[in-house]
C-alpha positions in Angstrom: 0.6 -14.8 -6.9 2.2 -13.1 -4.0 4.4 -14.7 -1.3 5.3 -13.0 1.9 8.3 -14.2 3.8 7.0 -14.6 7.4 9.7 -13.8 10.0 10.0 -12.6 13.7 7.9 -13.5 16.7 4.2 -13.4 17.5 3.8 -9.6 17.2 5.8 -9.4 13.9 3.7 -12.4 12.4 0.3 -10.8 13.3 1.3 -7.4 11.8 2.4 -9.6 8.5 -0.9 -11.6 8.6 -2.7 -8.1 8.4 -0.8 -7.5 5.1 -1.6 -11.0 4.0 -5.4 -10.6 4.6 -5.4 -7.2 2.9 -3.6 -8.6 -0.3 -5.8 -11.7 -0.3 -8.7 -9.5 -1.2 -7.2 -9.2 -4.8 -4.4 -11.7 -5.3 -3.6 -15.4 -4.3 -1.2 -15.1 -1.3 1.1 -17.4 0.4 3.4 -17.2 3.4 6.8 -18.6 3.0 7.5 -20.3 6.5 10.9 -21.6 5.5 12.4 -19.6 8.6 10.5 -21.8 11.3 11.5 -25.1 12.4 8.3 -26.7 11.4 6.6 -29.2 11.9 8.4 -29.4 15.3 8.0 -25.6 15.8 10.8 -25.7 18.4 13.3 -23.1 17.1 14.2 -19.5 18.5 11.2 -18.4 16.7 7.8 -20.2 16.5 5.1 -20.1 14.0 2.2 -18.8 16.1 -0.7 -18.1 13.7 -2.0 -21.7 14.0 -3.1 -20.4 17.5 -5.5 -18.0 16.1 -9.0 -18.3 14.8 -9.6 -18.7 10.9 -5.9 -19.8 10.6 -6.9 -22.5 8.3 -7.5 -20.0 5.7 -3.9 -19.1 5.6 -2.1 -20.5 2.7 1.5 -21.7 3.5 4.4 -22.7 1.5 8.0 -23.4 1.4 11.0 -24.1 -1.1 12.9 -27.0 -2.1 16.0 -25.6 -0.6 14.3 -24.3 2.7 14.1 -27.8 4.2 16.0 -31.1 3.5 13.1 -33.4 4.6 10.1 -32.3 2.4 8.6 -35.5 2.7 8.1 -35.0 6.5 6.2 -31.8 5.6 3.9 -33.5 3.1 3.0 -36.1 5.5 2.8 -33.8 8.7 1.3 -30.5 6.7 -0.4 -31.8 3.8 -1.7 -28.6 2.8 1.8 -26.9 2.6 2.8 -26.0 -0.8 6.5 -27.0 -1.9 7.6 -24.8 -4.6 10.4 -25.2 -6.7 13.2 -22.7 -6.5 12.6 -21.7 -10.0 9.2 -20.4 -9.1 10.7 -18.1 -6.4 13.4 -17.0 -8.7 10.6 -16.0 -11.3 9.1 -13.6 -8.8 10.0 -9.8 -8.3 11.6 -9.3 -4.8 10.5 -6.6 -2.9 12.1 -5.4 0.6 9.6 -3.3 2.4 12.0 -1.4 4.7 11.0 0.1 8.0 9.5 3.4 7.5 8.6 3.0 3.9 5.7 4.9 2.6 3.0 2.4 1.3 -0.6 3.4 0.2 -3.4 2.0 2.5 -4.3 -0.6 -0.2 -0.7 -1.8 -0.6 -1.0 -1.1 -4.3 2.8 -0.9 -4.6 2.8 -4.8 -4.2 2.0 -6.2 -7.5 1.2 -9.8 -8.7 4.2 -12.1 -9.1 6.1 -10.6 -6.1 8.1 -12.3 -3.1 7.8 -9.7 -0.4 10.0 -9.1 2.9 8.5 -6.7 5.3 7.0 -6.2 8.9 4.0 -4.1 7.9 3.5 -2.4 11.3 0.7 -0.1 10.5 -2.8 -0.4 11.4 -3.8 1.1 8.4 -3.5 -2.4 6.5 -6.2 -3.9 8.8 -9.3 -5.3 7.3 -12.4 -5.9 9.0 -12.2 -9.6 8.5 -8.7 -9.7 9.7 -9.7 -7.8 12.9 -12.4 -10.3 13.4 -10.0 -13.2 13.1 -7.6 -11.8 15.7 -8.3 -13.9 18.8 -6.8 -17.1 20.0 -8.5 -20.4 19.2 -11.2 -21.6 22.0 -8.7 -24.5 22.7 -6.0 -22.2 23.7 -8.4 -19.9 25.7 -9.8 -22.8 27.7 -6.2 -23.8 28.7 -5.3 -20.2 29.8 -8.7 -19.7 31.3 -7.4 -22.1 34.3 -4.4 -19.8 34.9 -3.8 -18.8 38.5 -3.5 -15.1 37.8 -6.5 -14.7 35.8 -9.2 -14.3 38.4 -7.1 -11.5 40.0 -6.8 -9.8 36.8 -10.5 -9.9 36.2 -11.6 -8.8 39.7 -9.2 -5.9 40.0 -8.0 -2.8 38.4 -5.3 -4.5 36.5 -2.6 -2.9 34.8 -0.2 -5.0 32.6 3.3 -3.8 32.7 5.4 -5.4 29.7 9.3 -5.3 29.9 11.4 -6.7 27.2 15.1 -6.9 28.0 17.1 -10.0 26.9 17.6 -8.9 23.1 17.1 -5.3 23.6 19.6 -4.2 26.3 22.6 -4.0 23.8 20.7 -3.7 20.6 21.4 -0.3 19.0 18.0 0.4 17.7 16.1 -0.5 20.7 18.3 0.0 23.9 17.6 3.0 26.3 14.0 3.7 25.2 12.1 1.8 28.0 14.3 2.8 31.0 13.4 2.2 34.6 12.5 5.9 34.7 9.9 5.4 32.0 8.3 2.6 33.8 8.3 4.2 37.3 6.7 7.5 35.8 3.9 5.4 34.1 3.3 3.3 37.2 3.0 6.6 39.3 0.5 8.1 36.8 -1.6 5.1 37.4 -1.4 5.1 41.2 -2.6 8.6 41.1 -5.4 7.9 38.8 -6.4 4.6 40.2 -5.3 4.3 43.8 -6.6 0.6 43.8 -4.3 -0.2 40.8 -2.8 -3.7 40.7 0.4 -4.0 38.3 0.9 -7.3 36.7 4.5 -7.5 35.6 5.5 -9.5 32.5 8.8 -10.1 31.3 11.6 -12.2 29.9 13.7 -11.1 32.8 11.3 -11.2 35.8 14.2 -11.4 38.4 15.3 -8.0 37.0 11.7 -6.6 37.4 11.5 -7.8 40.9 14.6 -6.1 41.8 14.0 -2.9 40.0 10.2 -2.3 41.0 10.3 -4.2 44.4 7.9 -6.5 46.2 4.8 -4.6 46.9 1.3 -5.5 47.9 -0.1 -4.4 44.3 3.2 -5.7 42.3 2.2 -8.9 40.9 5.1 -10.8 38.9 3.7 -13.4 36.4 5.8 -16.2 36.5 4.0 -19.6 36.9 4.9 -22.5 34.5 1.3 -23.9 33.8 1.8 -23.2 30.1 4.7 -24.3 27.8 4.7 -21.3 26.0 5.0 -18.2 28.0 4.4 -16.2 25.0 0.9 -17.2 24.3 0.2 -17.1 28.0 1.4 -13.7 28.5 -0.5 -12.3 25.5 -3.7 -14.0 26.8 -3.3 -12.4 30.6 -2.3 -8.9 29.2 -5.3 -8.8 27.0 -7.4 -9.5 30.0 -5.9 -6.5 31.8 -7.9 -3.2 31.9 -5.0 -1.1 31.0 -1.4 -1.5 30.1 2.3 0.0 30.0 3.9 -1.2 27.0 7.4 -1.8 26.0 8.8 -0.5 22.3 7.9 -4.0 21.0 5.4 -5.5 18.5 4.4 -7.9 21.1 3.6 -5.3 23.6 1.7 -3.5 20.8 -0.8 -6.2 20.1 -1.5 -7.0 23.8 -2.4 -3.2 24.1 -4.6 -3.4 20.8 -6.4 -6.6 21.7 -7.5 -5.5 25.3 -11.4 -5.4 25.2 -12.0 -2.4 27.5 -13.4 0.8 25.8 -11.9 3.0 28.5 -8.4 1.5 28.3 -5.4 3.4 28.9 -2.3 2.5 26.9 0.9 4.3 27.9 3.8 4.0 25.5 7.3 5.1 25.3 8.3 8.4 23.3 9.5 6.4 20.3 9.7 2.7 19.0 13.6 2.7 17.8 16.4 4.9 17.9 16.4 5.2 14.2 13.8 6.9 12.0 10.6 5.2 11.9 7.2 5.8 10.5 4.1 6.1 13.1 4.0 2.9 15.2 1.8 3.6 18.3 -2.1 4.1 17.8 -3.0 7.8 18.3 -5.6 7.2 21.0 -2.6 5.8 23.3 -0.8 8.1 25.7 2.9 9.0 25.0 4.8 9.0 28.4 6.2 12.4 27.4 2.7 13.8 27.8 2.2 12.9 31.2 
């Protein structure tokens, strides 16, 4: 048995799900979801994998000390395994640090391990995983009624993802996606496609409006149709033809899931201010090469 500690937001969870799928080919694997405020799912970080197809195949667990009200879990999530603390203590702990070298088959991770790591590398993607990474039909139906969707689908739409709130002062992430980065990328698309429409997605949409200005081809996505802007933004960005991404795993997945064989993805020069293994796909365009 292998247990992976699930952590982070939607983008992080998808990368960890890829590793889960890879390891499941040879071992029994569980996600420890003790970090998330389930079953209400109303914490700072939410559990998002239940909004994706084939999520019923994911095995979830927690431990006796992770939640006081385990009875609530047993009633609302009957498939959730609640392991004793002694089980966790018997497992070999592994911390997969950013930039660690791992083989394609993750052979370094043995049975009877408890693993922490983000696994941000497409080398770990299996065919079955790739086929399962789409939102459920129910969620897609909800977002198909979004006011922005028809405009995105009928125009030469460019998604622009801007992440600010937790990045502005973070030593690992700040100063990478500057205003100049976005303006250079926008200029590239305006020259290549004069009919471009830019759809701005951000956790600080007012800053984006002030910085990039209200123009006929600048559309700032900010409606309140969805109770969860994260899922809404992912769905709408995936419907765009091209994208300018932030140094963010959420951005990464929006770009990866765009279903356009001719898509152009522009990314910043680096992912973090510290040394990090390859993060962006080789077919994507580094802003420094424009």
